[in-house]
C-alpha positions as CSV (number, residue, x, y, z in Angstrom):
1,M,-47.7,33.0,99.5
2,E,-47.1,36.5,101.5
3,F,-49.8,38.5,103.0
4,T,-50.7,41.6,104.8
5,R,-51.0,39.2,108.6
6,K,-48.8,36.3,109.2
7,V,-50.2,33.3,108.8
8,S,-49.0,30.5,111.3
9,K,-49.5,27.2,109.7
10,I,-51.4,25.8,106.5
11,I,-53.3,22.9,106.1
12,E,-53.8,21.1,103.7
13,T,-57.1,18.3,103.9
14,D,-59.3,17.4,100.9
15,V,-62.6,17.8,103.6
16,L,-62.9,20.2,106.6
17,T,-65.4,19.4,108.7
18,V,-66.1,22.4,111.0
19,G,-67.9,21.8,114.4
20,G,-67.9,19.9,117.6
21,S,-71.1,17.7,117.7
22,G,-72.5,15.2,116.3
23,A,-73.3,16.7,112.2
24,S,-69.6,17.4,112.4
25,V,-68.3,13.9,113.6
26,T,-70.8,12.1,111.4
27,A,-69.5,14.1,108.8
28,A,-65.9,13.8,109.0
29,I,-66.4,10.0,110.0
30,A,-68.3,9.0,106.5
31,A,-66.2,11.2,104.4
32,H,-63.1,9.6,106.2
33,R,-64.5,6.2,105.3
34,S,-64.7,7.2,101.9
35,G,-60.8,7.1,101.4
36,V,-60.4,10.9,101.5
37,S,-58.1,13.2,104.3
38,V,-60.1,15.1,106.5
39,T,-59.6,17.5,108.7
40,L,-62.4,18.4,111.7
41,V,-62.1,21.7,113.7
42,S,-63.9,22.3,116.9
43,K,-64.3,25.8,118.6
44,G,-63.9,24.1,121.6
45,K,-63.8,20.1,123.1
46,V,-65.8,17.5,120.3
47,G,-68.0,15.7,122.3
48,H,-68.1,19.1,124.8
49,S,-69.4,21.3,122.6
50,G,-72.2,21.9,120.3
51,N,-75.8,22.5,121.6
52,A,-75.8,18.6,122.3
53,I,-74.1,19.1,125.8
54,M,-77.1,20.5,126.7
55,A,-80.1,18.4,125.2
56,G,-81.9,16.8,127.6
57,G,-81.2,13.4,125.8
58,G,-84.5,12.5,123.9
59,F,-84.0,11.2,120.2
60,S,-86.2,9.1,117.6
61,I,-86.5,7.6,114.7
62,D,-89.8,5.4,113.5
63,G,-90.9,2.6,115.4
64,E,-90.6,-0.1,112.5
65,S,-86.7,0.5,112.2
66,A,-86.5,0.8,116.0
67,Y,-87.7,-2.8,115.8
68,S,-86.8,-4.3,113.1
69,L,-83.3,-2.4,112.8
70,C,-82.0,-1.6,116.3
71,G,-83.9,-5.1,117.7
72,M,-86.7,-2.7,120.1
73,E,-89.0,-5.3,120.8
74,N,-91.3,-2.9,122.8
75,A,-91.7,-0.2,119.5
76,D,-94.3,0.7,117.9
77,R,-94.3,-0.9,114.4
78,K,-97.1,1.1,113.3
79,F,-95.4,4.2,113.6
80,T,-93.7,3.3,109.6
81,K,-91.6,5.8,107.9
82,E,-94.5,7.0,106.1
83,V,-96.4,8.4,109.2
84,L,-93.1,9.7,110.2
85,F,-92.2,11.3,107.0
86,E,-96.2,12.9,107.2
87,S,-95.9,13.8,110.6
88,I,-92.8,16.0,110.0
89,V,-94.4,17.6,107.1
90,K,-97.6,18.1,109.1
91,E,-95.8,19.4,111.9
92,S,-93.6,22.0,109.7
93,Y,-96.8,23.8,108.9
94,Y,-95.9,22.0,105.6
95,I,-92.7,24.8,104.9
96,S,-90.2,22.1,104.6
97,D,-88.5,20.9,101.8
98,Q,-90.1,17.0,101.5
99,N,-87.0,15.6,100.1
100,M,-84.8,17.0,102.4
101,V,-87.7,14.9,105.3
102,E,-87.3,11.9,102.6
103,Q,-83.8,12.1,103.5
104,Y,-84.1,12.6,106.9
105,V,-86.8,9.4,107.2
106,E,-84.8,6.9,104.9
107,E,-80.6,7.5,105.8
108,S,-81.7,8.3,110.2
109,P,-82.1,4.4,111.2
110,E,-78.6,3.3,110.1
111,I,-76.0,6.4,111.8
112,V,-78.5,6.3,114.7
113,K,-77.8,2.3,115.2
114,E,-74.1,2.9,114.9
115,V,-74.7,5.8,117.2
116,L,-75.8,3.4,119.8
117,Q,-73.5,1.5,119.6
118,W,-70.9,4.1,120.1
119,G,-72.6,4.7,123.2
120,K,-72.5,0.8,124.2
121,E,-68.6,0.8,123.5
122,A,-67.7,3.9,125.8
123,G,-69.8,2.4,128.3
124,Q,-73.2,4.8,128.1
125,K,-76.3,4.6,128.5
126,F,-79.4,4.6,126.0
127,I,-82.4,4.2,127.8
128,F,-85.2,3.0,125.0
129,A,-88.4,4.6,125.7
130,P,-91.9,3.4,123.9
131,P,-93.2,3.7,121.1
132,Y,-89.8,4.9,119.5
133,N,-87.8,7.1,121.3
134,W,-84.3,6.4,123.0
135,I,-83.4,8.7,126.1
136,S,-79.5,9.4,127.1
137,A,-77.9,12.7,128.3
138,G,-76.0,15.3,126.5
139,L,-72.6,13.7,128.6
140,S,-73.8,10.7,127.2
141,W,-73.6,11.9,124.0
142,G,-70.1,13.6,123.8
143,K,-68.5,10.1,124.3
144,A,-70.4,8.6,122.0
145,L,-68.9,10.8,119.4
146,R,-65.6,10.6,120.4
147,Q,-65.9,6.9,120.4
148,G,-66.9,7.2,117.0
149,L,-63.9,8.7,116.0
150,K,-61.8,6.5,118.2
151,E,-63.0,3.8,116.1
152,N,-62.6,5.5,113.4
153,P,-58.8,6.5,113.5
154,G,-56.8,8.6,110.9
155,I,-59.3,12.2,111.1
156,K,-57.6,14.8,112.2
157,V,-59.0,16.5,115.1
158,M,-58.5,20.5,116.0
159,E,-60.0,21.2,119.0
160,D,-59.8,24.9,120.5
161,V,-59.7,26.3,117.2
162,M,-62.6,29.0,115.5
163,I,-62.9,29.2,112.0
164,V,-64.1,32.6,110.8
165,E,-63.7,32.5,106.5
166,L,-64.5,30.5,104.0
167,L,-62.5,31.1,101.0
168,K,-63.5,29.8,97.4
169,N,-61.7,31.0,93.8
170,E,-63.9,30.4,90.5
171,G,-66.8,30.6,92.3
172,Q,-66.0,27.5,94.6
173,I,-64.9,27.0,98.2
174,N,-61.4,26.1,98.2
175,G,-60.2,27.1,101.9
176,A,-61.1,28.9,105.5
177,I,-59.2,30.7,107.8
178,G,-59.0,29.5,111.6
179,I,-57.5,31.2,115.0
180,D,-56.0,29.0,117.6
181,I,-58.1,30.5,120.3
182,Y,-55.5,29.8,123.2
183,T,-52.4,30.8,121.3
184,G,-54.4,33.1,118.5
185,E,-52.0,31.9,115.6
186,I,-54.1,32.4,112.4
187,I,-54.2,29.0,110.7
188,L,-55.4,28.7,106.7
189,F,-56.6,25.6,105.8
190,K,-56.5,24.3,102.2
191,T,-59.2,22.1,101.0
192,K,-61.4,21.1,98.7
193,A,-65.1,20.8,100.2
194,V,-66.4,22.3,103.6
195,V,-69.1,20.7,105.9
196,L,-70.2,23.2,108.3
197,G,-71.5,22.0,111.0
198,T,-71.9,24.5,113.5
199,G,-75.4,24.9,114.7
200,G,-78.0,27.3,114.6
201,F,-78.5,31.3,116.4
202,Q,-79.7,32.5,119.6
203,P,-80.4,36.1,119.4
204,C,-82.5,36.7,122.4
205,T,-81.2,36.7,126.1
206,L,-83.0,33.8,127.3
207,K,-81.9,30.5,125.8
208,N,-80.8,26.9,127.1
209,T,-78.5,26.6,124.4
210,V,-74.7,26.9,124.9
211,T,-74.0,30.5,125.4
212,D,-71.9,30.7,122.2
213,M,-74.8,29.4,119.5
214,T,-74.0,32.7,117.4
215,G,-74.2,31.3,114.0
216,D,-71.0,31.2,112.8
217,G,-71.7,28.7,109.9
218,I,-74.6,30.6,108.6
219,G,-72.8,34.1,108.4
220,M,-69.8,32.3,107.3
221,A,-72.0,30.9,104.2
222,Y,-74.0,34.5,103.8
223,R,-70.7,36.2,104.0
224,A,-69.5,34.0,100.8
225,G,-72.6,33.5,98.8
226,A,-74.5,30.8,99.9
227,R,-78.7,31.9,101.0
228,V,-80.4,30.9,104.0
229,A,-83.7,30.4,104.5
230,D,-86.3,30.4,107.0
231,M,-84.6,32.5,109.4
232,E,-87.6,34.1,110.8
233,F,-88.9,30.8,113.0
234,L,-87.0,30.0,116.4
235,L,-88.1,27.7,118.8
236,A,-88.5,28.3,122.5
237,F,-90.3,26.1,125.6
238,A,-90.1,26.0,129.1
239,T,-86.6,27.1,130.8
240,A,-86.2,27.3,134.2
241,L,-85.6,31.5,135.6
242,Y,-86.0,29.8,139.2
243,P,-83.9,29.3,141.2
244,N,-81.7,32.0,140.2
245,E,-78.5,29.9,139.9
246,M,-80.2,27.5,137.5
247,K,-81.8,30.0,134.9
248,G,-81.7,28.9,131.4
249,S,-81.7,24.8,132.7
250,I,-84.5,23.1,130.8
251,Y,-85.3,21.0,134.1
252,P,-88.6,22.0,133.6
253,F,-89.6,20.7,130.8
254,V,-87.9,17.0,131.2
255,M,-90.0,17.2,134.3
256,E,-92.6,17.3,132.0
257,F,-91.7,14.2,130.1
258,N,-91.0,12.7,132.7
259,M,-93.5,13.4,135.3
260,R,-96.7,12.5,133.1
261,D,-98.9,11.4,136.4
262,V,-97.8,14.8,137.7
263,K,-100.5,17.6,137.2
264,Y,-100.3,21.2,137.0
265,D,-101.9,24.7,136.3
266,V,-99.8,27.7,134.5
267,R,-100.6,31.4,136.3
268,D,-99.2,34.5,135.6
269,S,-97.7,37.0,138.2
270,N,-101.0,37.9,139.8
271,G,-101.5,34.1,140.5
272,E,-105.0,34.5,137.9
273,L,-104.8,31.1,135.6
274,I,-103.7,30.6,132.6
275,D,-106.7,29.8,130.3
276,I,-105.7,27.0,128.1
277,P,-108.2,24.5,126.8
278,Q,-108.5,21.2,128.0
279,E,-108.5,19.9,124.5
280,I,-105.1,21.7,124.0
281,I,-103.5,20.4,127.1
282,N,-104.7,16.9,126.4
283,L,-103.1,17.5,122.6
284,S,-99.8,18.7,124.1
285,R,-99.1,18.0,127.5
286,G,-96.0,15.3,127.8
287,K,-96.3,15.4,124.1
288,K,-94.6,16.4,121.2
289,L,-96.7,19.8,120.3
290,S,-95.5,21.0,124.7
291,K,-93.6,23.8,123.3
292,L,-95.6,25.3,120.7
293,V,-98.8,25.3,122.9
294,S,-96.0,26.9,125.7
295,M,-95.1,30.0,122.8
296,Y,-98.5,30.1,122.2
297,Y,-100.3,30.5,125.6
298,W,-97.4,31.7,127.9
299,G,-96.0,33.8,125.0
300,K,-99.8,36.1,125.0
301,A,-99.7,36.3,128.7
302,I,-96.6,37.7,129.2
303,E,-96.7,40.3,125.7
304,E,-100.2,41.4,127.6
305,G,-98.1,42.3,130.7
306,K,-99.3,39.0,132.6
307,G,-95.9,38.0,133.0
308,T,-93.3,37.9,136.5
309,Q,-91.0,40.2,137.1
310,N,-88.0,38.2,135.2
311,G,-90.6,37.9,131.8
312,G,-92.2,34.5,133.2
313,V,-95.2,32.9,134.3
314,Y,-95.5,30.0,137.3
315,L,-96.0,26.5,136.8
316,D,-98.2,25.6,139.8
317,Y,-98.0,21.6,141.5
318,Q,-100.3,22.4,144.3
319,D,-102.9,20.6,142.9
320,N,-101.2,17.1,143.6
321,D,-101.5,15.2,146.4
322,K,-98.2,15.7,148.1
323,D,-97.7,11.9,148.7
324,K,-97.7,11.4,144.8
325,L,-95.8,14.4,144.1
326,K,-92.2,13.4,146.2
327,K,-93.0,9.5,144.9
328,S,-93.1,11.1,141.4
329,L,-89.8,13.4,141.7
330,E,-87.7,10.8,143.5
331,S,-88.9,8.0,140.5
332,F,-87.5,11.1,138.5
333,Y,-84.7,11.9,140.0
334,E,-84.2,7.8,140.1
335,R,-84.5,8.0,136.3
336,F,-82.0,10.3,135.5
337,S,-79.5,8.8,138.0
338,A,-78.0,6.9,135.0
339,W,-76.5,10.0,133.5
340,H,-77.3,12.4,136.9
341,K,-76.1,12.4,140.6
342,Y,-79.2,11.5,142.8
343,G,-81.0,14.8,143.6
344,Y,-78.9,16.7,140.2
345,Y,-79.4,17.5,136.4
346,K,-76.6,18.4,134.5
347,G,-74.7,19.0,137.7
348,E,-76.8,21.2,139.5
349,D,-78.9,20.4,142.9
350,M,-82.5,20.4,142.7
351,S,-82.7,20.1,146.2
352,K,-84.4,23.9,146.1
353,V,-87.0,22.8,143.2
354,T,-88.0,20.0,145.5
355,Q,-89.1,21.7,148.3
356,R,-90.3,24.2,146.2
357,M,-92.9,22.3,144.3
358,L,-93.3,20.2,147.4
359,K,-94.4,23.5,149.7
360,D,-96.1,26.2,148.1
361,G,-95.9,24.4,144.5
362,L,-94.9,26.8,142.5
363,I,-91.7,27.2,139.9
364,E,-91.1,30.5,137.8
365,V,-90.2,29.4,134.4
366,G,-89.7,31.3,131.1
367,L,-89.7,30.5,127.3
368,G,-85.9,30.0,126.7
369,F,-85.0,29.9,122.9
370,E,-83.4,26.6,122.0
371,Y,-83.7,26.1,118.4
372,S,-83.6,27.8,115.2
373,M,-85.4,26.1,112.2
374,G,-83.8,28.4,109.5
375,G,-80.1,28.1,108.4
376,I,-78.1,27.5,105.1
377,L,-80.1,26.6,102.2
378,V,-79.4,22.9,101.5
379,D,-80.6,19.9,99.4
380,E,-81.1,16.4,100.1
381,K,-77.0,15.6,99.2
382,M,-76.5,19.0,101.8
383,R,-74.8,21.1,98.6
384,S,-75.2,24.6,99.1
385,D,-75.6,26.5,96.1
386,L,-71.8,27.4,96.2
387,P,-69.7,24.5,95.2
388,G,-67.2,23.2,97.7
389,L,-69.7,24.2,100.7
390,F,-72.0,21.2,102.1
391,A,-73.7,21.7,105.8
392,A,-75.8,19.6,108.2
393,G,-77.3,19.5,111.1
394,E,-79.1,23.0,113.0
395,V,-76.8,24.9,110.7
396,T,-79.0,24.4,107.7
397,S,-82.8,25.1,106.9
398,G,-85.3,22.3,104.8
399,V,-86.5,19.9,107.0
400,F,-88.5,21.2,109.8
401,G,-89.9,23.9,108.4
402,A,-91.6,26.2,110.6
403,N,-91.7,24.3,113.9
404,R,-89.7,21.5,115.3
405,V,-91.5,19.2,117.3
406,G,-88.5,16.9,118.4
407,D,-85.6,15.2,116.9
408,G,-82.9,17.4,116.7
409,L,-80.1,15.4,117.4
410,T,-81.5,12.7,115.0
411,E,-81.2,15.7,112.0
412,M,-77.6,16.0,112.6
413,L,-76.5,12.7,112.5
414,C,-78.0,11.6,109.2
415,Q,-77.5,15.0,107.9
416,G,-73.8,14.6,108.8
417,Y,-73.1,11.1,107.5
418,R,-74.5,12.3,103.8
419,A,-73.2,15.9,104.1
420,G,-69.5,13.9,104.6
421,L,-70.2,11.5,101.6
422,S,-71.6,14.5,99.5
423,A,-68.2,16.7,100.3
424,S,-65.8,13.0,99.6
425,E,-67.6,12.7,96.3
426,F,-67.0,16.6,95.3
427,A,-63.4,16.3,96.5
428,K,-62.6,13.5,94.9
429,S,-63.3,15.1,91.1
430,S,-62.2,18.5,92.1
431,R,-58.8,20.2,91.2
432,D,-57.0,22.7,93.1
433,L,-57.5,26.0,93.2
434,D,-55.0,28.6,94.7
435,I,-56.0,30.6,97.9
436,D,-56.7,34.3,95.8
437,K,-54.6,36.4,98.1
438,V,-55.9,39.5,97.5
439,Q,-58.7,38.2,99.1
440,M,-56.9,36.5,102.0
441,N,-55.8,39.5,102.9
442,T,-58.9,41.6,103.0
443,L,-60.2,39.3,105.1
444,L,-56.8,39.0,107.4
445,E,-57.4,42.7,107.8
446,K,-60.8,42.7,108.7
447,I,-60.8,40.0,112.0
448,T,-57.6,41.1,113.0
449,K,-58.9,45.1,113.0
450,P,-60.4,46.1,116.2
451,F,-56.6,45.5,117.7
452,N,-55.4,48.6,115.8
453,R,-58.4,50.6,117.3
454,A,-57.0,53.2,120.7
455,D,-60.3,53.2,122.0
456,G,-64.0,52.2,120.6
457,V,-67.2,49.7,121.5
458,S,-66.1,46.7,123.5
459,S,-67.8,43.1,121.8
460,I,-69.1,42.2,124.9
461,N,-71.4,45.1,124.5
462,V,-72.5,44.9,121.4
463,H,-73.1,41.4,121.7
464,R,-75.8,42.3,124.7
465,N,-77.3,45.5,122.7
466,I,-77.7,42.7,119.8
467,E,-79.7,40.7,122.3
468,K,-81.7,43.3,124.1
469,A,-82.6,44.7,120.3
470,C,-84.4,40.9,120.0
471,D,-85.9,40.5,123.4
472,E,-88.0,44.6,122.6
473,G,-89.5,42.7,119.3
474,F,-88.2,39.4,117.6
475,G,-88.9,36.9,120.7
476,V,-92.0,34.9,121.0
477,I,-95.2,37.0,120.1
478,R,-94.6,39.5,117.6
479,N,-95.8,42.4,115.5
480,E,-95.2,45.1,113.5
481,E,-93.9,48.0,115.7
482,G,-91.7,45.8,117.7
483,L,-90.0,44.2,114.6
484,L,-89.2,47.5,112.9
485,K,-88.1,48.7,116.8
486,T,-85.3,45.5,116.4
487,L,-84.7,46.6,112.9
488,K,-83.9,50.3,113.4
489,E,-82.2,49.2,116.2
490,L,-79.8,46.5,114.8
491,Q,-79.0,48.6,111.7
492,R,-78.0,51.0,113.9
493,I,-76.1,48.7,115.7
494,K,-74.3,47.6,112.5
495,S,-73.4,51.4,111.4
496,E,-72.3,52.8,114.8
497,E,-70.8,50.1,116.6
498,M,-70.0,46.8,114.5
499,P,-67.4,49.1,113.0
500,N,-65.8,51.0,116.2
501,I,-65.4,47.2,118.1
502,C,-61.9,47.5,120.6
503,F,-60.1,45.6,122.9
504,K,-58.8,46.1,125.7
505,N,-56.8,43.2,125.6
506,K,-54.4,43.8,122.9
507,S,-52.9,40.1,123.5
508,F,-53.5,37.8,120.2
509,S,-53.9,34.6,123.3
510,Y,-57.2,33.4,124.7
511,N,-58.4,36.9,123.6
512,Y,-62.2,36.3,124.9
513,E,-62.7,39.9,123.0
514,W,-62.1,39.2,120.2
515,I,-63.5,35.3,119.8
516,D,-67.0,37.6,120.7
517,Y,-66.6,40.4,117.9
518,L,-66.0,37.5,115.4
519,Q,-69.0,35.6,116.4
520,V,-71.4,38.9,117.3
521,E,-70.5,39.6,113.0
522,N,-72.3,36.0,112.9
523,L,-75.1,36.7,115.5
524,L,-76.0,40.3,113.6
525,I,-76.2,38.8,109.9
526,C,-79.1,36.1,111.2
527,A,-80.9,38.7,113.7
528,E,-81.1,40.6,111.2
529,A,-82.2,38.0,108.3
530,G,-84.9,36.9,111.1
531,V,-86.5,40.3,111.4
532,R,-86.6,41.3,108.2
533,A,-88.3,37.7,107.5
534,A,-90.4,38.0,110.0
535,L,-91.7,41.4,108.5
536,M,-92.9,40.3,105.7
537,R,-94.7,37.4,106.6
538,K,-97.6,38.8,108.0
539,E,-99.7,36.1,109.0
540,S,-98.8,33.5,111.5
541,R,-97.1,30.5,111.1
542,G,-95.6,27.6,113.6
543,C,-93.1,29.0,115.7
544,H,-93.5,32.8,113.9
545,I,-96.8,33.9,116.1
546,R,-97.8,37.6,115.6
547,S,-100.9,39.0,117.2
548,D,-101.2,41.3,115.0
549,Y,-101.1,38.7,112.3
550,P,-103.1,36.0,114.0
551,E,-104.3,33.9,111.0
552,L,-102.7,31.1,109.3
553,D,-102.8,31.8,105.8
554,H,-102.2,28.9,102.8
555,D,-103.0,31.0,100.4
556,N,-100.8,33.8,100.6
557,Y,-98.0,33.0,102.8
558,L,-97.2,28.9,102.0
559,F,-93.4,29.6,100.8
560,R,-90.1,29.8,102.3
561,I,-88.2,33.1,102.8
562,I,-84.7,33.1,101.3
563,A,-82.0,36.0,101.7
564,K,-78.5,36.3,100.6
565,D,-75.9,39.0,99.9
566,K,-76.0,41.4,97.6
567,D,-73.1,44.0,96.9
568,G,-73.2,44.1,100.7
569,E,-77.6,44.5,101.2
570,M,-79.2,41.8,102.3
571,E,-81.4,40.7,98.9
572,F,-85.2,38.4,99.4
573,D,-86.7,36.1,97.3
574,T,-89.4,33.6,98.5
575,K,-89.7,29.5,97.2
576,K,-92.4,27.1,97.0
577,P,-90.8,24.5,99.2
578,V,-90.5,21.6,97.6
579,V,-93.3,18.8,97.2
580,T,-92.8,15.0,97.0
581,K,-95.4,13.0,98.2
582,A,-98.0,15.3,100.1
583,P,-99.8,18.2,98.6
584,L,-99.7,22.0,99.9
585,P,-103.1,22.4,101.9
586,K,-104.9,26.0,100.9
587,G,-107.2,27.4,103.2
588,K,-106.5,29.5,106.6
589,K,-106.8,29.0,109.9
590,E,-107.9,31.5,113.5
591,N,-104.4,30.7,114.7
592,V,-101.6,28.0,114.9
593,I,-103.3,26.5,117.3
594,E,-106.7,25.9,115.4
595,Y,-104.2,24.4,112.8
596,F,-103.4,20.9,114.5
597,L,-106.9,20.8,115.9
598,D,-108.5,20.0,112.4
599,K,-109.5,16.6,112.6
600,N,-108.9,16.5,108.5
601,L,-104.8,17.1,109.0
602,E,-104.8,13.3,110.5
603,Y,-102.4,14.1,113.0
604,K,-100.4,11.2,114.6
605,R,-98.3,12.0,117.0
């Protein structure tokens, strides 16, 4: 087999799982247990890459299963699978595919129980917090996942290898191209099935995810011909702007959930109170709807020019008894000392935060992006519409619709395990397909082309330009003018900058410019799909909030927006969400918050 660029090694495997966190690990374990050969490839270290490492660590299942299956005697048994199903569908603003929600509800308890056992064997603490939640830390998740791999020997694990393109023949996925980040070697993977567990995308500057959450799996799948959906829905929540060295930390959000006896007001740059009705505060403060409420009220204030110089707001803790506040902080640090050094959060010294809260009570926070509801279109078996391609976790779409209130960690586990089972079943019945040499050569030339340019644009600058463009109009509060401005800039980047990227460093070994070049292509696809879908959705729904179309419109926009590549152009279509139990509503609501105030909704979380 000859290629225009040198392939250093060829690896053959029945199932290839891609990603370094829960979705890829559980997929690999499920496929391995099914009796096929499995290779897991991670861009970083398994358990230390992907978004789970950044998580606050909270996750849940239904209370009935927490009690009967996991032995949590103080679980709320009234929070049944039926109630959980209804809650997720309603939280999604009815955009979720209900077959996907059923898979989540039915299959999550068993794999959650097993991961809890892995954590125990790895010496990690997972603390049950009634009525149906557990709390832990990102590092503990990583160690639990590595324990799972340890207990299932025989899975080939390749770390620090980035999968950059999918290969297909006769319309079926049959391979992938990878790059060893340290050596620059190009690796060909021949396989019968691929499971993508690579996470979502975050196109804006302020985020609380890992920095390389660039939609790699979504971009690869899209280029290979898979459909992607719900790309307009991005979730943001309270993220640190103070102190500067902790910018991007989620400590403000974690504090809210673990210091519920502490009150705070939200103030704009002038110290004026941001008016959030008490009814809304009671519904959301320290609860599942907190993120959406922050997006709506803080986002509106910032859009109106009332944000701080850093684009945030102030949390004001002054209306608390100082001794009570001090004791609450001490209790918070004590609780989290199970995973972090006392007085620290994720290795960061919290002393400045403590001093500021006790002295003048003001903490500057912004809305940092955490999660993308959009991704690859899959069914309840985690099958994409490309034979041989499966996906799981945040790289997919379908469960959380327009709004995820929690449990992304649970999603990656139950979808990952199901994807592994489906991929192994597919691999067992599939024949080997030859690698298409023309396709392979074309892709190899594309991914290495910037090495041959003498001058041009830096991939790192292109990455920043994409983020700046999305900051402009694809942030928390949107309108047509801003979205069109962002789209125009993304199109300029696509036509003028992407074809002219070059590397100062001409070495293939540990070349960050090269890795970033491969990532920004994916991010650009995701951003364009999201902006175009946001323009199409002339309403507000969940985390898609438009100032020019504030109404929630079930009559005209209760559909999913689908994007697909057609001859190099982005083509869009719509589809109704899959309905299995809960009928789709009709009518309109004044805004996305009014939706949850409707007593007829009978929302129970």
